[in-house]
PyMOL Python script that loads the backbone (N, CA, C, O; Angstrom):
from pymol import cmd

cmd.read_pdbstr("""\
ATOM      1  N   MET A   1      -6.970  41.040  -5.373  1.00  0.00           N
ATOM      2  CA  MET A   1      -7.131  39.650  -5.694  1.00  0.00           C
ATOM      3  C   MET A   1      -5.777  38.978  -5.931  1.00  0.00           C
ATOM      4  O   MET A   1      -5.589  37.811  -5.588  1.00  0.00           O
ATOM      5  N   ALA A   2      -4.840  39.719  -6.517  1.00  0.00           N
ATOM      6  CA  ALA A   2      -3.508  39.157  -6.751  1.00  0.00           C
ATOM      7  C   ALA A   2      -2.813  38.878  -5.424  1.00  0.00           C
ATOM      8  O   ALA A   2      -2.059  37.913  -5.301  1.00  0.00           O
ATOM      9  N   THR A   3      -3.070  39.723  -4.439  1.00  0.00           N
ATOM     10  CA  THR A   3      -2.470  39.512  -3.117  1.00  0.00           C
ATOM     11  C   THR A   3      -2.988  38.223  -2.489  1.00  0.00           C
ATOM     12  O   THR A   3      -2.225  37.475  -1.877  1.00  0.00           O
ATOM     13  N   LEU A   4      -4.263  37.967  -2.637  1.00  0.00           N
ATOM     14  CA  LEU A   4      -4.834  36.717  -2.125  1.00  0.00           C
ATOM     15  C   LEU A   4      -4.209  35.514  -2.822  1.00  0.00           C
ATOM     16  O   LEU A   4      -3.914  34.501  -2.187  1.00  0.00           O
ATOM     17  N   GLY A   5      -4.011  35.632  -4.123  1.00  0.00           N
ATOM     18  CA  GLY A   5      -3.376  34.549  -4.874  1.00  0.00           C
ATOM     19  C   GLY A   5      -1.959  34.282  -4.382  1.00  0.00           C
ATOM     20  O   GLY A   5      -1.557  33.128  -4.239  1.00  0.00           O
ATOM     21  N   LYS A   6      -1.203  35.343  -4.124  1.00  0.00           N
ATOM     22  CA  LYS A   6       0.154  35.184  -3.600  1.00  0.00           C
ATOM     23  C   LYS A   6       0.121  34.538  -2.218  1.00  0.00           C
ATOM     24  O   LYS A   6       0.921  33.650  -1.923  1.00  0.00           O
ATOM     25  N   LEU A   7      -0.806  34.986  -1.376  1.00  0.00           N
ATOM     26  CA  LEU A   7      -0.941  34.404  -0.039  1.00  0.00           C
ATOM     27  C   LEU A   7      -1.251  32.913  -0.117  1.00  0.00           C
ATOM     28  O   LEU A   7      -0.650  32.107   0.593  1.00  0.00           O
ATOM     29  N   LEU A   8      -2.185  32.559  -0.978  1.00  0.00           N
ATOM     30  CA  LEU A   8      -2.560  31.147  -1.105  1.00  0.00           C
ATOM     31  C   LEU A   8      -1.415  30.314  -1.668  1.00  0.00           C
ATOM     32  O   LEU A   8      -1.223  29.169  -1.259  1.00  0.00           O
ATOM     33  N   LEU A   9      -0.661  30.872  -2.595  1.00  0.00           N
ATOM     34  CA  LEU A   9       0.487  30.157  -3.146  1.00  0.00           C
ATOM     35  C   LEU A   9       1.564  29.934  -2.085  1.00  0.00           C
ATOM     36  O   LEU A   9       2.108  28.836  -1.974  1.00  0.00           O
ATOM     37  N   ILE A  10       1.867  30.957  -1.319  1.00  0.00           N
ATOM     38  CA  ILE A  10       2.853  30.830  -0.239  1.00  0.00           C
ATOM     39  C   ILE A  10       2.363  29.838   0.810  1.00  0.00           C
ATOM     40  O   ILE A  10       3.135  29.020   1.310  1.00  0.00           O
ATOM     41  N   LEU A  11       1.080  29.916   1.140  1.00  0.00           N
ATOM     42  CA  LEU A  11       0.499  28.988   2.109  1.00  0.00           C
ATOM     43  C   LEU A  11       0.575  27.553   1.590  1.00  0.00           C
ATOM     44  O   LEU A  11       0.888  26.634   2.347  1.00  0.00           O
ATOM     45  N   PHE A  12       0.292  27.361   0.317  1.00  0.00           N
ATOM     46  CA  PHE A  12       0.360  26.027  -0.271  1.00  0.00           C
ATOM     47  C   PHE A  12       1.780  25.465  -0.201  1.00  0.00           C
ATOM     48  O   PHE A  12       1.970  24.298   0.141  1.00  0.00           O
ATOM     49  N   VAL A  13       2.762  26.280  -0.521  1.00  0.00           N
ATOM     50  CA  VAL A  13       4.160  25.837  -0.459  1.00  0.00           C
ATOM     51  C   VAL A  13       4.544  25.502   0.983  1.00  0.00           C
ATOM     52  O   VAL A  13       5.190  24.484   1.232  1.00  0.00           O
ATOM     53  N   ALA A  14       4.153  26.347   1.923  1.00  0.00           N
ATOM     54  CA  ALA A  14       4.476  26.099   3.331  1.00  0.00           C
ATOM     55  C   ALA A  14       3.785  24.830   3.831  1.00  0.00           C
ATOM     56  O   ALA A  14       4.398  24.025   4.532  1.00  0.00           O
ATOM     57  N   MET A  15       2.526  24.650   3.477  1.00  0.00           N
ATOM     58  CA  MET A  15       1.793  23.470   3.920  1.00  0.00           C
ATOM     59  C   MET A  15       2.345  22.197   3.272  1.00  0.00           C
ATOM     60  O   MET A  15       2.271  21.120   3.864  1.00  0.00           O
ATOM     61  N   THR A  16       2.891  22.312   2.068  1.00  0.00           N
ATOM     62  CA  THR A  16       3.528  21.160   1.441  1.00  0.00           C
ATOM     63  C   THR A  16       4.746  20.731   2.258  1.00  0.00           C
ATOM     64  O   THR A  16       4.965  19.537   2.466  1.00  0.00           O
ATOM     65  N   GLY A  17       5.534  21.694   2.718  1.00  0.00           N
ATOM     66  CA  GLY A  17       6.676  21.383   3.582  1.00  0.00           C
ATOM     67  C   GLY A  17       6.244  20.727   4.878  1.00  0.00           C
ATOM     68  O   GLY A  17       6.855  19.755   5.322  1.00  0.00           O
ATOM     69  N   VAL A  18       5.191  21.257   5.487  1.00  0.00           N
ATOM     70  CA  VAL A  18       4.675  20.681   6.731  1.00  0.00           C
ATOM     71  C   VAL A  18       4.141  19.273   6.474  1.00  0.00           C
ATOM     72  O   VAL A  18       4.380  18.365   7.270  1.00  0.00           O
ATOM     73  N   TYR A  19       3.420  19.087   5.369  1.00  0.00           N
ATOM     74  CA  TYR A  19       2.882  17.768   5.030  1.00  0.00           C
ATOM     75  C   TYR A  19       4.001  16.742   4.844  1.00  0.00           C
ATOM     76  O   TYR A  19       3.910  15.625   5.354  1.00  0.00           O
ATOM     77  N   ILE A  20       5.039  17.113   4.125  1.00  0.00           N
ATOM     78  CA  ILE A  20       6.155  16.190   3.892  1.00  0.00           C
ATOM     79  C   ILE A  20       6.819  15.830   5.216  1.00  0.00           C
ATOM     80  O   ILE A  20       7.126  14.663   5.461  1.00  0.00           O
ATOM     81  N   GLY A  21       7.043  16.829   6.071  1.00  0.00           N
ATOM     82  CA  GLY A  21       7.647  16.565   7.377  1.00  0.00           C
ATOM     83  C   GLY A  21       6.792  15.647   8.244  1.00  0.00           C
ATOM     84  O   GLY A  21       7.303  14.697   8.837  1.00  0.00           O
ATOM     85  N   LEU A  22       5.500  15.925   8.318  1.00  0.00           N
ATOM     86  CA  LEU A  22       4.588  15.079   9.108  1.00  0.00           C
ATOM     87  C   LEU A  22       4.494  13.665   8.549  1.00  0.00           C
ATOM     88  O   LEU A  22       4.453  12.690   9.300  1.00  0.00           O
ATOM     89  N   SER A  23       4.460  13.564   7.237  1.00  0.00           N
ATOM     90  CA  SER A  23       4.357  12.264   6.602  1.00  0.00           C
ATOM     91  C   SER A  23       5.593  11.413   6.888  1.00  0.00           C
ATOM     92  O   SER A  23       5.471  10.238   7.234  1.00  0.00           O
ATOM     93  N   ILE A  24       6.769  11.994   6.748  1.00  0.00           N
ATOM     94  CA  ILE A  24       8.010  11.271   7.034  1.00  0.00           C
ATOM     95  C   ILE A  24       8.069  10.873   8.503  1.00  0.00           C
ATOM     96  O   ILE A  24       8.429   9.743   8.831  1.00  0.00           O
ATOM     97  N   HIS A  25       7.716  11.797   9.378  1.00  0.00           N
ATOM     98  CA  HIS A  25       7.747  11.519  10.816  1.00  0.00           C
ATOM     99  C   HIS A  25       6.778  10.391  11.183  1.00  0.00           C
ATOM    100  O   HIS A  25       7.129   9.488  11.944  1.00  0.00           O
ATOM    101  N   SER A  26       5.567  10.446  10.641  1.00  0.00           N
ATOM    102  CA  SER A  26       4.564   9.432  10.955  1.00  0.00           C
ATOM    103  C   SER A  26       4.986   8.056  10.441  1.00  0.00           C
ATOM    104  O   SER A  26       4.817   7.057  11.140  1.00  0.00           O
ATOM    105  N   ARG A  27       5.531   7.997   9.228  1.00  0.00           N
ATOM    106  CA  ARG A  27       6.012   6.710   8.691  1.00  0.00           C
ATOM    107  C   ARG A  27       7.154   6.160   9.535  1.00  0.00           C
ATOM    108  O   ARG A  27       7.223   4.955   9.781  1.00  0.00           O
ATOM    109  N   ARG A  28       8.056   7.044   9.982  1.00  0.00           N
ATOM    110  CA  ARG A  28       9.191   6.604  10.804  1.00  0.00           C
ATOM    111  C   ARG A  28       8.696   6.040  12.140  1.00  0.00           C
ATOM    112  O   ARG A  28       9.190   5.013  12.605  1.00  0.00           O
ATOM    113  N   LEU A  29       7.715   6.718  12.754  1.00  0.00           N
ATOM    114  CA  LEU A  29       7.152   6.216  14.012  1.00  0.00           C
ATOM    115  C   LEU A  29       6.514   4.844  13.824  1.00  0.00           C
ATOM    116  O   LEU A  29       6.689   3.954  14.656  1.00  0.00           O
ATOM    117  N   ARG A  30       5.776   4.676  12.732  1.00  0.00           N
ATOM    118  CA  ARG A  30       5.116   3.394  12.483  1.00  0.00           C
ATOM    119  C   ARG A  30       6.140   2.286  12.255  1.00  0.00           C
ATOM    120  O   ARG A  30       5.990   1.181  12.775  1.00  0.00           O
ATOM    121  N   ARG A  31       7.182   2.581  11.477  1.00  0.00           N
ATOM    122  CA  ARG A  31       8.223   1.587  11.221  1.00  0.00           C
ATOM    123  C   ARG A  31       8.935   1.210  12.528  1.00  0.00           C
ATOM    124  O   ARG A  31       9.198   0.033  12.776  1.00  0.00           O
ATOM    125  N   ASP A  32       9.245   2.210  13.359  1.00  0.00           N
ATOM    126  CA  ASP A  32       9.889   1.927  14.648  1.00  0.00           C
ATOM    127  C   ASP A  32       9.003   1.043  15.528  1.00  0.00           C
ATOM    128  O   ASP A  32       9.493   0.133  16.196  1.00  0.00           O
ATOM    129  N   LYS A  33       7.704   1.316  15.524  1.00  0.00           N
ATOM    130  CA  LYS A  33       6.773   0.519  16.317  1.00  0.00           C
ATOM    131  C   LYS A  33       6.736  -0.929  15.815  1.00  0.00           C
ATOM    132  O   LYS A  33       6.720  -1.862  16.618  1.00  0.00           O
ATOM    133  N   LEU A  34       6.723  -1.116  14.506  1.00  0.00           N
ATOM    134  CA  LEU A  34       6.724  -2.461  13.946  1.00  0.00           C
ATOM    135  C   LEU A  34       8.024  -3.194  14.286  1.00  0.00           C
ATOM    136  O   LEU A  34       7.999  -4.380  14.615  1.00  0.00           O
ATOM    137  N   GLU A  35       9.150  -2.498  14.208  1.00  0.00           N
ATOM    138  CA  GLU A  35      10.433  -3.115  14.545  1.00  0.00           C
ATOM    139  C   GLU A  35      10.479  -3.513  16.017  1.00  0.00           C
ATOM    140  O   GLU A  35      10.952  -4.597  16.358  1.00  0.00           O
ATOM    141  N   ARG A  36       9.988  -2.634  16.885  1.00  0.00           N
ATOM    142  CA  ARG A  36       9.950  -2.950  18.320  1.00  0.00           C
ATOM    143  C   ARG A  36       9.029  -4.134  18.602  1.00  0.00           C
ATOM    144  O   ARG A  36       9.356  -5.010  19.403  1.00  0.00           O
ATOM    145  N   GLU A  37       7.876  -4.148  17.936  1.00  0.00           N
ATOM    146  CA  GLU A  37       6.936  -5.253  18.122  1.00  0.00           C
ATOM    147  C   GLU A  37       7.585  -6.571  17.701  1.00  0.00           C
ATOM    148  O   GLU A  37       7.436  -7.581  18.389  1.00  0.00           O
ATOM    149  N   TRP A  38       8.292  -6.568  16.593  1.00  0.00           N
ATOM    150  CA  TRP A  38       8.973  -7.778  16.133  1.00  0.00           C
ATOM    151  C   TRP A  38      10.030  -8.226  17.144  1.00  0.00           C
ATOM    152  O   TRP A  38      10.102  -9.403  17.499  1.00  0.00           O
ATOM    153  N   ASP A  39      10.844  -7.280  17.600  1.00  0.00           N
ATOM    154  CA  ASP A  39      11.943  -7.608  18.513  1.00  0.00           C
ATOM    155  C   ASP A  39      11.445  -8.101  19.873  1.00  0.00           C
ATOM    156  O   ASP A  39      12.079  -8.965  20.478  1.00  0.00           O
ATOM    157  N   GLU A  40      10.334  -7.572  20.361  1.00  0.00           N
ATOM    158  CA  GLU A  40       9.864  -7.898  21.703  1.00  0.00           C
ATOM    159  C   GLU A  40       8.887  -9.074  21.745  1.00  0.00           C
ATOM    160  O   GLU A  40       8.848  -9.804  22.735  1.00  0.00           O
ATOM    161  N   GLU A  41       8.100  -9.266  20.687  1.00  0.00           N
ATOM    162  CA  GLU A  41       7.025 -10.250  20.772  1.00  0.00           C
ATOM    163  C   GLU A  41       7.137 -11.402  19.780  1.00  0.00           C
ATOM    164  O   GLU A  41       6.930 -12.553  20.166  1.00  0.00           O
ATOM    165  N   ILE A  42       7.451 -11.137  18.543  1.00  0.00           N
ATOM    166  CA  ILE A  42       7.287 -12.164  17.510  1.00  0.00           C
ATOM    167  C   ILE A  42       8.548 -13.012  17.355  1.00  0.00           C
ATOM    168  O   ILE A  42       8.533 -14.199  17.681  1.00  0.00           O
ATOM    169  N   ARG A  43       9.593 -12.445  16.884  1.00  0.00           N
ATOM    170  CA  ARG A  43      10.913 -13.071  16.736  1.00  0.00           C
ATOM    171  C   ARG A  43      10.960 -14.357  15.923  1.00  0.00           C
ATOM    172  O   ARG A  43      11.927 -15.106  16.061  1.00  0.00           O
ATOM    173  N   HIS A  44       9.991 -14.649  15.098  1.00  0.00           N
ATOM    174  CA  HIS A  44      10.097 -15.802  14.207  1.00  0.00           C
ATOM    175  C   HIS A  44       9.502 -15.425  12.847  1.00  0.00           C
ATOM    176  O   HIS A  44       8.595 -14.596  12.766  1.00  0.00           O
ATOM    177  N   GLY A  45      10.009 -16.028  11.806  1.00  0.00           N
ATOM    178  CA  GLY A  45       9.571 -15.693  10.462  1.00  0.00           C
ATOM    179  C   GLY A  45      10.493 -14.652   9.842  1.00  0.00           C
ATOM    180  O   GLY A  45      11.632 -14.474  10.272  1.00  0.00           O
ATOM    181  N   ASP A  46       9.991 -13.984   8.848  1.00  0.00           N
ATOM    182  CA  ASP A  46      10.770 -12.997   8.106  1.00  0.00           C
ATOM    183  C   ASP A  46      10.467 -11.593   8.633  1.00  0.00           C
ATOM    184  O   ASP A  46       9.357 -11.086   8.469  1.00  0.00           O
ATOM    185  N   ARG A  47      11.462 -10.973   9.265  1.00  0.00           N
ATOM    186  CA  ARG A  47      11.285  -9.641   9.872  1.00  0.00           C
ATOM    187  C   ARG A  47      10.970  -8.591   8.809  1.00  0.00           C
ATOM    188  O   ARG A  47      10.067  -7.775   8.992  1.00  0.00           O
ATOM    189  N   ALA A  48      11.702  -8.606   7.709  1.00  0.00           N
ATOM    190  CA  ALA A  48      11.501  -7.610   6.654  1.00  0.00           C
ATOM    191  C   ALA A  48      10.091  -7.718   6.065  1.00  0.00           C
ATOM    192  O   ALA A  48       9.455  -6.703   5.780  1.00  0.00           O
ATOM    193  N   ARG A  49       9.616  -8.927   5.888  1.00  0.00           N
ATOM    194  CA  ARG A  49       8.270  -9.114   5.350  1.00  0.00           C
ATOM    195  C   ARG A  49       7.217  -8.598   6.330  1.00  0.00           C
ATOM    196  O   ARG A  49       6.242  -7.966   5.924  1.00  0.00           O
ATOM    197  N   PHE A  50       7.417  -8.869   7.622  1.00  0.00           N
ATOM    198  CA  PHE A  50       6.489  -8.383   8.638  1.00  0.00           C
ATOM    199  C   PHE A  50       6.414  -6.859   8.607  1.00  0.00           C
ATOM    200  O   PHE A  50       5.327  -6.284   8.664  1.00  0.00           O
ATOM    201  N   ILE A  51       7.566  -6.212   8.516  1.00  0.00           N
ATOM    202  CA  ILE A  51       7.594  -4.746   8.498  1.00  0.00           C
ATOM    203  C   ILE A  51       6.976  -4.217   7.204  1.00  0.00           C
ATOM    204  O   ILE A  51       6.226  -3.241   7.235  1.00  0.00           O
ATOM    205  N   ASP A  52       7.280  -4.846   6.073  1.00  0.00           N
ATOM    206  CA  ASP A  52       6.696  -4.414   4.800  1.00  0.00           C
ATOM    207  C   ASP A  52       5.179  -4.536   4.804  1.00  0.00           C
ATOM    208  O   ASP A  52       4.484  -3.645   4.314  1.00  0.00           O
ATOM    209  N   GLU A  53       4.656  -5.633   5.355  1.00  0.00           N
ATOM    210  CA  GLU A  53       3.200  -5.807   5.428  1.00  0.00           C
ATOM    211  C   GLU A  53       2.565  -4.779   6.365  1.00  0.00           C
ATOM    212  O   GLU A  53       1.482  -4.262   6.091  1.00  0.00           O
ATOM    213  N   GLY A  54       3.249  -4.490   7.467  1.00  0.00           N
ATOM    214  CA  GLY A  54       2.746  -3.469   8.387  1.00  0.00           C
ATOM    215  C   GLY A  54       2.738  -2.087   7.760  1.00  0.00           C
ATOM    216  O   GLY A  54       1.809  -1.309   7.977  1.00  0.00           O
ATOM    217  N   MET A  55       3.771  -1.776   6.981  1.00  0.00           N
ATOM    218  CA  MET A  55       3.825  -0.474   6.314  1.00  0.00           C
ATOM    219  C   MET A  55       2.776  -0.391   5.198  1.00  0.00           C
ATOM    220  O   MET A  55       2.215   0.676   4.946  1.00  0.00           O
ATOM    221  N   GLU A  56       2.520  -1.509   4.539  1.00  0.00           N
ATOM    222  CA  GLU A  56       1.470  -1.533   3.519  1.00  0.00           C
ATOM    223  C   GLU A  56       0.107  -1.254   4.164  1.00  0.00           C
ATOM    224  O   GLU A  56      -0.707  -0.518   3.607  1.00  0.00           O
ATOM    225  N   ALA A  57      -0.134  -1.840   5.326  1.00  0.00           N
ATOM    226  CA  ALA A  57      -1.379  -1.564   6.052  1.00  0.00           C
ATOM    227  C   ALA A  57      -1.442  -0.101   6.467  1.00  0.00           C
ATOM    228  O   ALA A  57      -2.513   0.505   6.449  1.00  0.00           O
ATOM    229  N   TYR A  58      -0.298   0.471   6.843  1.00  0.00           N
ATOM    230  CA  TYR A  58      -0.252   1.884   7.231  1.00  0.00           C
ATOM    231  C   TYR A  58      -0.634   2.774   6.046  1.00  0.00           C
ATOM    232  O   TYR A  58      -1.330   3.774   6.227  1.00  0.00           O
ATOM    233  N   HIS A  59      -0.190   2.424   4.841  1.00  0.00           N
ATOM    234  CA  HIS A  59      -0.478   3.247   3.665  1.00  0.00           C
ATOM    235  C   HIS A  59      -1.971   3.316   3.362  1.00  0.00           C
ATOM    236  O   HIS A  59      -2.420   4.223   2.661  1.00  0.00           O
ATOM    237  N   HIS A  60      -2.733   2.375   3.878  1.00  0.00           N
ATOM    238  CA  HIS A  60      -4.181   2.377   3.662  1.00  0.00           C
ATOM    239  C   HIS A  60      -4.947   2.825   4.916  1.00  0.00           C
ATOM    240  O   HIS A  60      -6.173   2.725   4.964  1.00  0.00           O
ATOM    241  N   SER A  61      -4.233   3.308   5.909  1.00  0.00           N
ATOM    242  CA  SER A  61      -4.860   3.641   7.186  1.00  0.00           C
ATOM    243  C   SER A  61      -5.467   5.042   7.185  1.00  0.00           C
ATOM    244  O   SER A  61      -5.152   5.879   6.339  1.00  0.00           O
ATOM    245  N   LEU A  62      -6.333   5.265   8.144  1.00  0.00           N
ATOM    246  CA  LEU A  62      -6.971   6.561   8.313  1.00  0.00           C
ATOM    247  C   LEU A  62      -5.960   7.610   8.758  1.00  0.00           C
ATOM    248  O   LEU A  62      -6.062   8.769   8.354  1.00  0.00           O
ATOM    249  N   ARG A  63      -5.003   7.234   9.569  1.00  0.00           N
ATOM    250  CA  ARG A  63      -4.014   8.186  10.075  1.00  0.00           C
ATOM    251  C   ARG A  63      -3.273   8.868   8.931  1.00  0.00           C
ATOM    252  O   ARG A  63      -3.055  10.079   8.961  1.00  0.00           O
ATOM    253  N   ARG A  64      -2.895   8.108   7.944  1.00  0.00           N
ATOM    254  CA  ARG A  64      -2.179   8.671   6.800  1.00  0.00           C
ATOM    255  C   ARG A  64      -3.061   9.672   6.054  1.00  0.00           C
ATOM    256  O   ARG A  64      -2.581  10.708   5.593  1.00  0.00           O
ATOM    257  N   LYS A  65      -4.339   9.361   5.939  1.00  0.00           N
ATOM    258  CA  LYS A  65      -5.254  10.263   5.241  1.00  0.00           C
ATOM    259  C   LYS A  65      -5.539  11.526   6.051  1.00  0.00           C
ATOM    260  O   LYS A  65      -5.772  12.594   5.483  1.00  0.00           O
ATOM    261  N   LEU A  66      -5.521  11.402   7.374  1.00  0.00           N
ATOM    262  CA  LEU A  66      -5.778  12.579   8.214  1.00  0.00           C
ATOM    263  C   LEU A  66      -4.673  13.622   8.088  1.00  0.00           C
ATOM    264  O   LEU A  66      -4.911  14.810   8.308  1.00  0.00           O
ATOM    265  N   ILE A  67      -3.482  13.188   7.739  1.00  0.00           N
ATOM    266  CA  ILE A  67      -2.387  14.132   7.566  1.00  0.00           C
ATOM    267  C   ILE A  67      -2.696  15.112   6.426  1.00  0.00           C
ATOM    268  O   ILE A  67      -2.170  16.225   6.412  1.00  0.00           O
ATOM    269  N   LEU A  68      -3.533  14.714   5.486  1.00  0.00           N
ATOM    270  CA  LEU A  68      -3.937  15.618   4.402  1.00  0.00           C
ATOM    271  C   LEU A  68      -4.718  16.820   4.931  1.00  0.00           C
ATOM    272  O   LEU A  68      -4.887  17.810   4.219  1.00  0.00           O
ATOM    273  N   GLY A  69      -5.193  16.739   6.167  1.00  0.00           N
ATOM    274  CA  GLY A  69      -5.863  17.879   6.797  1.00  0.00           C
ATOM    275  C   GLY A  69      -4.964  19.095   6.892  1.00  0.00           C
ATOM    276  O   GLY A  69      -5.443  20.215   7.069  1.00  0.00           O
ATOM    277  N   VAL A  70      -3.669  18.881   6.775  1.00  0.00           N
ATOM    278  CA  VAL A  70      -2.714  19.990   6.769  1.00  0.00           C
ATOM    279  C   VAL A  70      -3.039  20.940   5.619  1.00  0.00           C
ATOM    280  O   VAL A  70      -2.860  22.151   5.744  1.00  0.00           O
ATOM    281  N   TYR A  71      -3.509  20.404   4.515  1.00  0.00           N
ATOM    282  CA  TYR A  71      -3.893  21.258   3.387  1.00  0.00           C
ATOM    283  C   TYR A  71      -5.297  21.832   3.573  1.00  0.00           C
ATOM    284  O   TYR A  71      -5.528  23.005   3.281  1.00  0.00           O
ATOM    285  N   VAL A  72      -6.209  21.037   4.043  1.00  0.00           N
ATOM    286  CA  VAL A  72      -7.619  21.420   4.061  1.00  0.00           C
ATOM    287  C   VAL A  72      -7.907  22.489   5.106  1.00  0.00           C
ATOM    288  O   VAL A  72      -8.557  23.489   4.798  1.00  0.00           O
ATOM    289  N   ILE A  73      -7.445  22.301   6.317  1.00  0.00           N
ATOM    290  CA  ILE A  73      -7.818  23.185   7.427  1.00  0.00           C
ATOM    291  C   ILE A  73      -7.433  24.650   7.192  1.00  0.00           C
ATOM    292  O   ILE A  73      -8.285  25.522   7.361  1.00  0.00           O
ATOM    293  N   PRO A  74      -6.184  24.956   6.808  1.00  0.00           N
ATOM    294  CA  PRO A  74      -5.858  26.377   6.604  1.00  0.00           C
ATOM    295  C   PRO A  74      -6.682  27.038   5.503  1.00  0.00           C
ATOM    296  O   PRO A  74      -7.091  28.190   5.645  1.00  0.00           O
ATOM    297  N   PHE A  75      -6.929  26.320   4.410  1.00  0.00           N
ATOM    298  CA  PHE A  75      -7.696  26.917   3.321  1.00  0.00           C
ATOM    299  C   PHE A  75      -9.158  27.116   3.703  1.00  0.00           C
ATOM    300  O   PHE A  75      -9.773  28.099   3.290  1.00  0.00           O
ATOM    301  N   VAL A  76      -9.720  26.209   4.477  1.00  0.00           N
ATOM    302  CA  VAL A  76     -11.092  26.375   4.956  1.00  0.00           C
ATOM    303  C   VAL A  76     -11.173  27.568   5.913  1.00  0.00           C
ATOM    304  O   VAL A  76     -12.117  28.355   5.845  1.00  0.00           O
ATOM    305  N   LEU A  77     -10.193  27.701   6.796  1.00  0.00           N
ATOM    306  CA  LEU A  77     -10.180  28.838   7.719  1.00  0.00           C
ATOM    307  C   LEU A  77     -10.059  30.167   6.976  1.00  0.00           C
ATOM    308  O   LEU A  77     -10.768  31.121   7.297  1.00  0.00           O
ATOM    309  N   ILE A  78      -9.181  30.235   6.004  1.00  0.00           N
ATOM    310  CA  ILE A  78      -9.032  31.476   5.231  1.00  0.00           C
ATOM    311  C   ILE A  78     -10.318  31.774   4.470  1.00  0.00           C
ATOM    312  O   ILE A  78     -10.760  32.922   4.429  1.00  0.00           O
ATOM    313  N   GLY A  79     -10.924  30.749   3.864  1.00  0.00           N
ATOM    314  CA  GLY A  79     -12.193  30.954   3.164  1.00  0.00           C
ATOM    315  C   GLY A  79     -13.282  31.435   4.104  1.00  0.00           C
ATOM    316  O   GLY A  79     -14.071  32.312   3.752  1.00  0.00           O
ATOM    317  N   GLY A  80     -13.328  30.857   5.315  1.00  0.00           N
ATOM    318  CA  GLY A  80     -14.313  31.287   6.306  1.00  0.00           C
ATOM    319  C   GLY A  80     -14.089  32.726   6.753  1.00  0.00           C
ATOM    320  O   GLY A  80     -15.045  33.488   6.895  1.00  0.00           O
ATOM    321  N   ILE A  81     -12.849  33.094   6.971  1.00  0.00           N
ATOM    322  CA  ILE A  81     -12.536  34.476   7.374  1.00  0.00           C
ATOM    323  C   ILE A  81     -12.921  35.454   6.264  1.00  0.00           C
ATOM    324  O   ILE A  81     -13.510  36.500   6.533  1.00  0.00           O
ATOM    325  N   ILE A  82     -12.591  35.116   5.028  1.00  0.00           N
ATOM    326  CA  ILE A  82     -12.945  35.992   3.903  1.00  0.00           C
ATOM    327  C   ILE A  82     -14.456  36.121   3.786  1.00  0.00           C
ATOM    328  O   ILE A  82     -14.971  37.219   3.574  1.00  0.00           O
ATOM    329  N   TYR A  83     -15.164  35.019   3.919  1.00  0.00           N
ATOM    330  CA  TYR A  83     -16.625  35.057   3.840  1.00  0.00           C
ATOM    331  C   TYR A  83     -17.201  35.930   4.948  1.00  0.00           C
ATOM    332  O   TYR A  83     -18.037  36.797   4.692  1.00  0.00           O
ATOM    333  N   LEU A  84     -16.753  35.701   6.179  1.00  0.00           N
ATOM    334  CA  LEU A  84     -17.300  36.477   7.302  1.00  0.00           C
ATOM    335  C   LEU A  84     -16.951  37.961   7.197  1.00  0.00           C
ATOM    336  O   LEU A  84     -17.753  38.821   7.561  1.00  0.00           O
ATOM    337  N   THR A  85     -15.773  38.249   6.707  1.00  0.00           N
ATOM    338  CA  THR A  85     -15.368  39.645   6.574  1.00  0.00           C
ATOM    339  C   THR A  85     -16.166  40.373   5.495  1.00  0.00           C
ATOM    340  O   THR A  85     -16.544  41.529   5.681  1.00  0.00           O
ATOM    341  N   ASN A  86     -16.417  39.724   4.402  1.00  0.00           N
ATOM    342  CA  ASN A  86     -17.036  40.396   3.271  1.00  0.00           C
ATOM    343  C   ASN A  86     -18.555  40.271   3.205  1.00  0.00           C
ATOM    344  O   ASN A  86     -19.212  41.165   2.671  1.00  0.00           O
ATOM    345  N   TYR A  87     -19.124  39.210   3.720  1.00  0.00           N
ATOM    346  CA  TYR A  87     -20.553  38.957   3.501  1.00  0.00           C
ATOM    347  C   TYR A  87     -21.396  38.856   4.748  1.00  0.00           C
ATOM    348  O   TYR A  87     -22.594  38.588   4.657  1.00  0.00           O
ATOM    349  N   HIS A  88     -20.815  39.060   5.896  1.00  0.00           N
ATOM    350  CA  HIS A  88     -21.598  38.915   7.104  1.00  0.00           C
ATOM    351  C   HIS A  88     -21.839  40.242   7.755  1.00  0.00           C
ATOM    352  O   HIS A  88     -22.489  40.309   8.798  1.00  0.00           O
TER     353      HIS A  88
END
""", "prot")
cmd.dss("prot")
cmd.show_as("cartoon", "prot")
cmd.util.cbc("prot")
cmd.orient("prot")
């Protein structure tokens, strides 16, 4: 049981690194898209405000929440494997 705990702890730390990397990458892509949209299409008003409002909308988006699957999927798979190995 202690080995499983160590595995889950290591997995949690690794998935935290992956989550942080994906989150930063996704935010950077969204910001770049907003900047490109401003430069190519809008070009009037306050650019910083447009980008801030777009990033605020991103923070409430489904895409940002789906990145949390980085934590859920591995733990569900490990739980499923343990269940099938021991009880099936």
